[in-house]
N, CA, C and O atoms as a Maestro MAE file, in Angstrom:
{
 s_m_m2io_version
 :::
 2.0.0
}

f_m_ct {
 s_m_title
 :::
 protein
 m_atom[220] {
  # First column is atom index #
  i_m_mmod_type
  r_m_x_coord
  r_m_y_coord
  r_m_z_coord
  i_m_residue_number
  s_m_chain_name
  s_m_pdb_residue_name
  s_m_pdb_atom_name
  i_m_atomic_number
  :::
  1 25 23.896 29.403 -1.385 1 A "UNK " " N  " 7
  2 3 25.269 29.236 -1.955 1 A "UNK " " CA " 6
  3 2 25.222 28.136 -2.911 1 A "UNK " " C  " 6
  4 15 25.215 26.970 -2.517 1 A "UNK " " O  " 8
  5 25 25.187 28.454 -4.184 2 A "UNK " " N  " 7
  6 3 25.018 27.395 -5.253 2 A "UNK " " CA " 6
  7 2 26.310 26.577 -5.274 2 A "UNK " " C  " 6
  8 15 27.396 27.059 -4.951 2 A "UNK " " O  " 8
  9 25 26.126 25.254 -5.691 3 A "UNK " " N  " 7
  10 3 27.369 24.569 -5.890 3 A "UNK " " CA " 6
  11 2 27.807 24.349 -7.213 3 A "UNK " " C  " 6
  12 15 27.087 23.685 -7.959 3 A "UNK " " O  " 8
  13 25 28.901 24.816 -7.624 4 A "UNK " " N  " 7
  14 3 29.293 24.891 -9.111 4 A "UNK " " CA " 6
  15 2 29.981 23.557 -9.641 4 A "UNK " " C  " 6
  16 15 29.970 23.199 -10.819 4 A "UNK " " O  " 8
  17 25 30.592 22.866 -8.570 5 A "UNK " " N  " 7
  18 3 31.462 21.711 -8.985 5 A "UNK " " CA " 6
  19 2 30.669 20.525 -9.480 5 A "UNK " " C  " 6
  20 15 29.967 19.997 -8.617 5 A "UNK " " O  " 8
  21 25 30.636 20.041 -10.584 6 A "UNK " " N  " 7
  22 3 29.577 19.142 -11.079 6 A "UNK " " CA " 6
  23 2 29.586 17.795 -10.061 6 A "UNK " " C  " 6
  24 15 28.547 17.290 -9.636 6 A "UNK " " O  " 8
  25 25 30.645 17.410 -9.814 7 A "UNK " " N  " 7
  26 3 30.799 16.205 -8.997 7 A "UNK " " CA " 6
  27 2 30.078 16.340 -7.678 7 A "UNK " " C  " 6
  28 15 29.358 15.418 -7.295 7 A "UNK " " O  " 8
  29 25 30.254 17.590 -6.864 8 A "UNK " " N  " 7
  30 3 29.690 17.839 -5.839 8 A "UNK " " CA " 6
  31 2 28.119 17.970 -5.832 8 A "UNK " " C  " 6
  32 15 27.347 17.544 -4.974 8 A "UNK " " O  " 8
  33 25 27.802 18.719 -7.089 9 A "UNK " " N  " 7
  34 3 26.278 19.044 -7.239 9 A "UNK " " CA " 6
  35 2 25.628 17.473 -7.530 9 A "UNK " " C  " 6
  36 15 24.477 17.254 -7.153 9 A "UNK " " O  " 8
  37 25 26.242 16.635 -8.062 10 A "UNK " " N  " 7
  38 3 25.558 15.148 -8.363 10 A "UNK " " CA " 6
  39 2 25.315 14.593 -6.897 10 A "UNK " " C  " 6
  40 15 24.258 14.094 -6.510 10 A "UNK " " O  " 8
  41 25 26.554 14.775 -6.090 11 A "UNK " " N  " 7
  42 3 26.362 14.195 -4.822 11 A "UNK " " CA " 6
  43 2 25.071 14.819 -3.914 11 A "UNK " " C  " 6
  44 15 24.268 14.190 -3.225 11 A "UNK " " O  " 8
  45 25 25.145 16.080 -4.124 12 A "UNK " " N  " 7
  46 3 24.006 16.864 -3.432 12 A "UNK " " CA " 6
  47 2 22.664 16.394 -3.968 12 A "UNK " " C  " 6
  48 15 21.736 16.136 -3.201 12 A "UNK " " O  " 8
  49 25 22.565 16.285 -5.287 13 A "UNK " " N  " 7
  50 3 21.295 15.806 -5.818 13 A "UNK " " CA " 6
  51 2 20.836 14.359 -5.412 13 A "UNK " " C  " 6
  52 15 19.643 14.089 -5.267 13 A "UNK " " O  " 8
  53 25 21.754 13.525 -5.250 14 A "UNK " " N  " 7
  54 3 21.491 12.133 -5.066 14 A "UNK " " CA " 6
  55 2 20.984 12.197 -3.372 14 A "UNK " " C  " 6
  56 15 20.040 11.561 -2.903 14 A "UNK " " O  " 8
  57 25 21.726 12.973 -2.756 15 A "UNK " " N  " 7
  58 3 21.395 13.096 -1.207 15 A "UNK " " CA " 6
  59 2 20.050 13.671 -0.800 15 A "UNK " " C  " 6
  60 15 19.374 13.210 0.120 15 A "UNK " " O  " 8
  61 25 19.730 14.647 -1.502 16 A "UNK " " N  " 7
  62 3 18.471 15.436 -1.404 16 A "UNK " " CA " 6
  63 2 17.130 15.112 -2.012 16 A "UNK " " C  " 6
  64 15 16.043 15.193 -1.440 16 A "UNK " " O  " 8
  65 25 17.362 14.728 -3.269 17 A "UNK " " N  " 7
  66 3 16.316 14.628 -4.289 17 A "UNK " " CA " 6
  67 2 15.943 13.226 -4.579 17 A "UNK " " C  " 6
  68 15 14.755 13.022 -4.828 17 A "UNK " " O  " 8
  69 25 16.878 12.088 -4.588 18 A "UNK " " N  " 7
  70 3 16.648 10.853 -4.902 18 A "UNK " " CA " 6
  71 2 16.011 10.096 -3.764 18 A "UNK " " C  " 6
  72 15 16.636 9.316 -3.046 18 A "UNK " " O  " 8
  73 25 14.581 10.407 -3.631 19 A "UNK " " N  " 7
  74 3 14.072 9.704 -2.476 19 A "UNK " " CA " 6
  75 2 12.601 9.353 -3.007 19 A "UNK " " C  " 6
  76 15 12.179 9.782 -4.081 19 A "UNK " " O  " 8
  77 25 11.958 8.635 -2.256 20 A "UNK " " N  " 7
  78 3 10.378 8.370 -2.387 20 A "UNK " " CA " 6
  79 2 9.724 8.771 -1.238 20 A "UNK " " C  " 6
  80 15 10.263 8.776 -0.131 20 A "UNK " " O  " 8
  81 25 8.460 9.145 -1.478 21 A "UNK " " N  " 7
  82 3 7.742 9.855 -0.500 21 A "UNK " " CA " 6
  83 2 6.384 8.953 -0.271 21 A "UNK " " C  " 6
  84 15 5.689 8.634 -1.236 21 A "UNK " " O  " 8
  85 25 6.053 8.564 1.086 22 A "UNK " " N  " 7
  86 3 4.860 7.983 1.141 22 A "UNK " " CA " 6
  87 2 3.540 8.848 0.935 22 A "UNK " " C  " 6
  88 15 3.394 9.868 1.608 22 A "UNK " " O  " 8
  89 25 2.542 8.440 -0.023 23 A "UNK " " N  " 7
  90 3 1.363 9.291 -0.138 23 A "UNK " " CA " 6
  91 2 0.491 8.994 1.010 23 A "UNK " " C  " 6
  92 15 -0.417 9.785 1.266 23 A "UNK " " O  " 8
  93 25 0.684 7.824 1.812 24 A "UNK " " N  " 7
  94 3 -0.368 7.931 2.840 24 A "UNK " " CA " 6
  95 2 -0.048 8.829 4.242 24 A "UNK " " C  " 6
  96 15 -0.872 9.535 4.824 24 A "UNK " " O  " 8
  97 25 1.305 8.627 4.614 25 A "UNK " " N  " 7
  98 3 1.909 9.285 5.776 25 A "UNK " " CA " 6
  99 2 2.908 10.474 5.679 25 A "UNK " " C  " 6
  100 15 3.146 11.244 6.610 25 A "UNK " " O  " 8
  101 25 3.485 10.531 4.389 26 A "UNK " " N  " 7
  102 3 4.376 11.570 4.115 26 A "UNK " " CA " 6
  103 2 5.872 11.392 4.475 26 A "UNK " " C  " 6
  104 15 6.658 12.339 4.439 26 A "UNK " " O  " 8
  105 25 6.239 10.094 4.834 27 A "UNK " " N  " 7
  106 3 7.368 9.767 5.167 27 A "UNK " " CA " 6
  107 2 8.421 9.598 4.123 27 A "UNK " " C  " 6
  108 15 8.094 9.174 3.015 27 A "UNK " " O  " 8
  109 25 9.737 9.916 4.409 28 A "UNK " " N  " 7
  110 3 10.642 9.801 3.294 28 A "UNK " " CA " 6
  111 2 11.212 8.509 3.292 28 A "UNK " " C  " 6
  112 15 11.490 8.067 4.408 28 A "UNK " " O  " 8
  113 25 11.478 7.729 2.227 29 A "UNK " " N  " 7
  114 3 11.869 6.547 2.058 29 A "UNK " " CA " 6
  115 2 13.250 6.358 1.000 29 A "UNK " " C  " 6
  116 15 13.407 7.093 0.025 29 A "UNK " " O  " 8
  117 25 14.041 5.447 1.302 30 A "UNK " " N  " 7
  118 3 15.158 5.401 0.138 30 A "UNK " " CA " 6
  119 2 14.427 5.031 -1.324 30 A "UNK " " C  " 6
  120 15 13.342 4.458 -1.435 30 A "UNK " " O  " 8
  121 25 15.285 5.497 -2.424 31 A "UNK " " N  " 7
  122 3 14.821 5.409 -3.798 31 A "UNK " " CA " 6
  123 2 14.580 3.823 -4.196 31 A "UNK " " C  " 6
  124 15 13.994 3.574 -5.249 31 A "UNK " " O  " 8
  125 25 14.941 2.984 -3.523 32 A "UNK " " N  " 7
  126 3 14.677 1.494 -3.958 32 A "UNK " " CA " 6
  127 2 13.593 0.941 -3.199 32 A "UNK " " C  " 6
  128 15 13.266 -0.239 -3.328 32 A "UNK " " O  " 8
  129 25 12.976 1.793 -2.357 33 A "UNK " " N  " 7
  130 3 11.869 1.050 -1.339 33 A "UNK " " CA " 6
  131 2 10.528 0.682 -2.189 33 A "UNK " " C  " 6
  132 15 10.157 1.332 -3.167 33 A "UNK " " O  " 8
  133 25 9.937 -0.327 -1.726 34 A "UNK " " N  " 7
  134 3 8.824 -0.941 -2.252 34 A "UNK " " CA " 6
  135 2 7.636 -0.497 -1.338 34 A "UNK " " C  " 6
  136 15 6.551 -0.142 -1.798 34 A "UNK " " O  " 8
  137 25 7.936 -0.547 0.023 35 A "UNK " " N  " 7
  138 3 6.918 -0.245 1.005 35 A "UNK " " CA " 6
  139 2 7.472 0.860 1.974 35 A "UNK " " C  " 6
  140 15 8.653 1.082 2.240 35 A "UNK " " O  " 8
  141 25 6.472 1.434 2.392 36 A "UNK " " N  " 7
  142 3 6.856 2.640 3.418 36 A "UNK " " CA " 6
  143 2 7.558 2.154 4.554 36 A "UNK " " C  " 6
  144 15 7.240 1.029 4.939 36 A "UNK " " O  " 8
  145 25 8.490 2.795 5.202 37 A "UNK " " N  " 7
  146 3 9.099 2.140 6.500 37 A "UNK " " CA " 6
  147 2 8.312 2.446 7.623 37 A "UNK " " C  " 6
  148 15 8.349 1.722 8.618 37 A "UNK " " O  " 8
  149 25 7.553 3.520 7.557 38 A "UNK " " N  " 7
  150 3 6.667 3.613 8.867 38 A "UNK " " CA " 6
  151 2 5.208 3.086 8.880 38 A "UNK " " C  " 6
  152 15 4.728 2.663 9.932 38 A "UNK " " O  " 8
  153 25 4.500 3.104 7.734 39 A "UNK " " N  " 7
  154 3 3.013 2.700 7.651 39 A "UNK " " CA " 6
  155 2 2.789 1.410 6.884 39 A "UNK " " C  " 6
  156 15 1.682 0.872 6.845 39 A "UNK " " O  " 8
  157 25 3.967 0.880 6.217 40 A "UNK " " N  " 7
  158 3 3.906 -0.282 5.372 40 A "UNK " " CA " 6
  159 2 3.055 -0.173 4.240 40 A "UNK " " C  " 6
  160 15 2.582 -1.210 3.775 40 A "UNK " " O  " 8
  161 25 2.773 0.982 3.699 41 A "UNK " " N  " 7
  162 3 1.875 1.223 2.425 41 A "UNK " " CA " 6
  163 2 2.668 1.135 1.166 41 A "UNK " " C  " 6
  164 15 3.815 1.579 1.116 41 A "UNK " " O  " 8
  165 25 2.142 0.628 0.253 42 A "UNK " " N  " 7
  166 3 3.089 0.424 -0.953 42 A "UNK " " CA " 6
  167 2 2.598 1.589 -1.859 42 A "UNK " " C  " 6
  168 15 2.833 1.487 -3.063 42 A "UNK " " O  " 8
  169 25 1.913 2.730 -1.380 43 A "UNK " " N  " 7
  170 3 1.704 3.885 -2.229 43 A "UNK " " CA " 6
  171 2 2.615 4.866 -2.164 43 A "UNK " " C  " 6
  172 15 2.371 5.889 -1.524 43 A "UNK " " O  " 8
  173 25 3.937 4.662 -2.903 44 A "UNK " " N  " 7
  174 3 4.976 5.613 -2.919 44 A "UNK " " CA " 6
  175 2 5.113 6.380 -4.183 44 A "UNK " " C  " 6
  176 15 4.636 5.948 -5.232 44 A "UNK " " O  " 8
  177 25 5.790 7.574 -4.106 45 A "UNK " " N  " 7
  178 3 5.969 8.488 -5.339 45 A "UNK " " CA " 6
  179 2 7.346 8.802 -5.101 45 A "UNK " " C  " 6
  180 15 7.886 8.624 -4.009 45 A "UNK " " O  " 8
  181 25 7.993 9.329 -6.246 46 A "UNK " " N  " 7
  182 3 9.456 9.854 -6.283 46 A "UNK " " CA " 6
  183 2 9.305 11.185 -5.794 46 A "UNK " " C  " 6
  184 15 8.233 11.730 -6.060 46 A "UNK " " O  " 8
  185 25 10.225 11.882 -5.075 47 A "UNK " " N  " 7
  186 3 10.164 13.333 -4.739 47 A "UNK " " CA " 6
  187 2 10.220 14.181 -5.914 47 A "UNK " " C  " 6
  188 15 10.916 13.951 -6.903 47 A "UNK " " O  " 8
  189 25 9.475 15.140 -5.758 48 A "UNK " " N  " 7
  190 3 9.275 16.012 -6.996 48 A "UNK " " CA " 6
  191 2 10.555 16.943 -7.289 48 A "UNK " " C  " 6
  192 15 11.001 17.619 -6.363 48 A "UNK " " O  " 8
  193 25 11.044 16.983 -8.333 49 A "UNK " " N  " 7
  194 3 12.164 17.819 -8.684 49 A "UNK " " CA " 6
  195 2 11.918 19.080 -9.017 49 A "UNK " " C  " 6
  196 15 11.220 19.289 -10.010 49 A "UNK " " O  " 8
  197 25 12.496 20.279 -8.175 50 A "UNK " " N  " 7
  198 3 12.005 21.591 -8.380 50 A "UNK " " CA " 6
  199 2 13.199 22.234 -9.212 50 A "UNK " " C  " 6
  200 15 14.258 22.420 -8.612 50 A "UNK " " O  " 8
  201 25 13.111 22.548 -10.407 51 A "UNK " " N  " 7
  202 3 14.190 23.121 -11.249 51 A "UNK " " CA " 6
  203 2 14.233 24.407 -11.595 51 A "UNK " " C  " 6
  204 15 15.197 24.809 -12.246 51 A "UNK " " O  " 8
  205 25 13.142 25.324 -11.199 52 A "UNK " " N  " 7
  206 3 13.110 26.796 -11.709 52 A "UNK " " CA " 6
  207 2 12.664 27.616 -10.589 52 A "UNK " " C  " 6
  208 15 12.469 27.169 -9.459 52 A "UNK " " O  " 8
  209 25 12.484 29.029 -10.997 53 A "UNK " " N  " 7
  210 3 12.162 29.835 -10.122 53 A "UNK " " CA " 6
  211 2 10.628 29.810 -9.689 53 A "UNK " " C  " 6
  212 15 9.769 29.495 -10.513 53 A "UNK " " O  " 8
  213 25 10.288 30.165 -8.318 54 A "UNK " " N  " 7
  214 3 8.922 30.216 -7.939 54 A "UNK " " CA " 6
  215 2 8.450 31.385 -8.476 54 A "UNK " " C  " 6
  216 15 9.156 32.384 -8.619 54 A "UNK " " O  " 8
  217 25 7.124 31.305 -8.826 55 A "UNK " " N  " 7
  218 3 6.293 32.473 -9.225 55 A "UNK " " CA " 6
  219 2 6.823 33.359 -10.416 55 A "UNK " " C  " 6
  220 15 6.178 34.339 -10.791 55 A "UNK " " O  " 8
  :::
 }
 m_bond[219] {
  # First column is bond index #
  i_m_from
  i_m_to
  i_m_order
  :::
  1 1 2 1
  2 2 3 1
  3 3 4 2
  4 3 5 1
  5 5 6 1
  6 6 7 1
  7 7 8 2
  8 7 9 1
  9 9 10 1
  10 10 11 1
  11 11 12 2
  12 11 13 1
  13 13 14 1
  14 14 15 1
  15 15 16 2
  16 15 17 1
  17 17 18 1
  18 18 19 1
  19 19 20 2
  20 19 21 1
  21 21 22 1
  22 22 23 1
  23 23 24 2
  24 23 25 1
  25 25 26 1
  26 26 27 1
  27 27 28 2
  28 27 29 1
  29 29 30 1
  30 30 31 1
  31 31 32 2
  32 31 33 1
  33 33 34 1
  34 34 35 1
  35 35 36 2
  36 35 37 1
  37 37 38 1
  38 38 39 1
  39 39 40 2
  40 39 41 1
  41 41 42 1
  42 42 43 1
  43 43 44 2
  44 43 45 1
  45 45 46 1
  46 46 47 1
  47 47 48 2
  48 47 49 1
  49 49 50 1
  50 50 51 1
  51 51 52 2
  52 51 53 1
  53 53 54 1
  54 54 55 1
  55 55 56 2
  56 55 57 1
  57 57 58 1
  58 58 59 1
  59 59 60 2
  60 59 61 1
  61 61 62 1
  62 62 63 1
  63 63 64 2
  64 63 65 1
  65 65 66 1
  66 66 67 1
  67 67 68 2
  68 67 69 1
  69 69 70 1
  70 70 71 1
  71 71 72 2
  72 71 73 1
  73 73 74 1
  74 74 75 1
  75 75 76 2
  76 75 77 1
  77 77 78 1
  78 78 79 1
  79 79 80 2
  80 79 81 1
  81 81 82 1
  82 82 83 1
  83 83 84 2
  84 83 85 1
  85 85 86 1
  86 86 87 1
  87 87 88 2
  88 87 89 1
  89 89 90 1
  90 90 91 1
  91 91 92 2
  92 91 93 1
  93 93 94 1
  94 94 95 1
  95 95 96 2
  96 95 97 1
  97 97 98 1
  98 98 99 1
  99 99 100 2
  100 99 101 1
  101 101 102 1
  102 102 103 1
  103 103 104 2
  104 103 105 1
  105 105 106 1
  106 106 107 1
  107 107 108 2
  108 107 109 1
  109 109 110 1
  110 110 111 1
  111 111 112 2
  112 111 113 1
  113 113 114 1
  114 114 115 1
  115 115 116 2
  116 115 117 1
  117 117 118 1
  118 118 119 1
  119 119 120 2
  120 119 121 1
  121 121 122 1
  122 122 123 1
  123 123 124 2
  124 123 125 1
  125 125 126 1
  126 126 127 1
  127 127 128 2
  128 127 129 1
  129 129 130 1
  130 130 131 1
  131 131 132 2
  132 131 133 1
  133 133 134 1
  134 134 135 1
  135 135 136 2
  136 135 137 1
  137 137 138 1
  138 138 139 1
  139 139 140 2
  140 139 141 1
  141 141 142 1
  142 142 143 1
  143 143 144 2
  144 143 145 1
  145 145 146 1
  146 146 147 1
  147 147 148 2
  148 147 149 1
  149 149 150 1
  150 150 151 1
  151 151 152 2
  152 151 153 1
  153 153 154 1
  154 154 155 1
  155 155 156 2
  156 155 157 1
  157 157 158 1
  158 158 159 1
  159 159 160 2
  160 159 161 1
  161 161 162 1
  162 162 163 1
  163 163 164 2
  164 163 165 1
  165 165 166 1
  166 166 167 1
  167 167 168 2
  168 167 169 1
  169 169 170 1
  170 170 171 1
  171 171 172 2
  172 171 173 1
  173 173 174 1
  174 174 175 1
  175 175 176 2
  176 175 177 1
  177 177 178 1
  178 178 179 1
  179 179 180 2
  180 179 181 1
  181 181 182 1
  182 182 183 1
  183 183 184 2
  184 183 185 1
  185 185 186 1
  186 186 187 1
  187 187 188 2
  188 187 189 1
  189 189 190 1
  190 190 191 1
  191 191 192 2
  192 191 193 1
  193 193 194 1
  194 194 195 1
  195 195 196 2
  196 195 197 1
  197 197 198 1
  198 198 199 1
  199 199 200 2
  200 199 201 1
  201 201 202 1
  202 202 203 1
  203 203 204 2
  204 203 205 1
  205 205 206 1
  206 206 207 1
  207 207 208 2
  208 207 209 1
  209 209 210 1
  210 210 211 1
  211 211 212 2
  212 211 213 1
  213 213 214 1
  214 214 215 1
  215 215 216 2
  216 215 217 1
  217 217 218 1
  218 218 219 1
  219 219 220 2
  :::
 }
}
């Protein structure tokens, strides 16, 4: 069920997509994180944003 309200869709986007992922252990971290919360690695990336259809 797609969210059509722009305010609600912004809240959903921030909640689901604005995260960092550890490249070493795969744990999700807050967007402002510098180190991983599980393995303390500094090798973090932003979560990939998927914006279109698959295939």
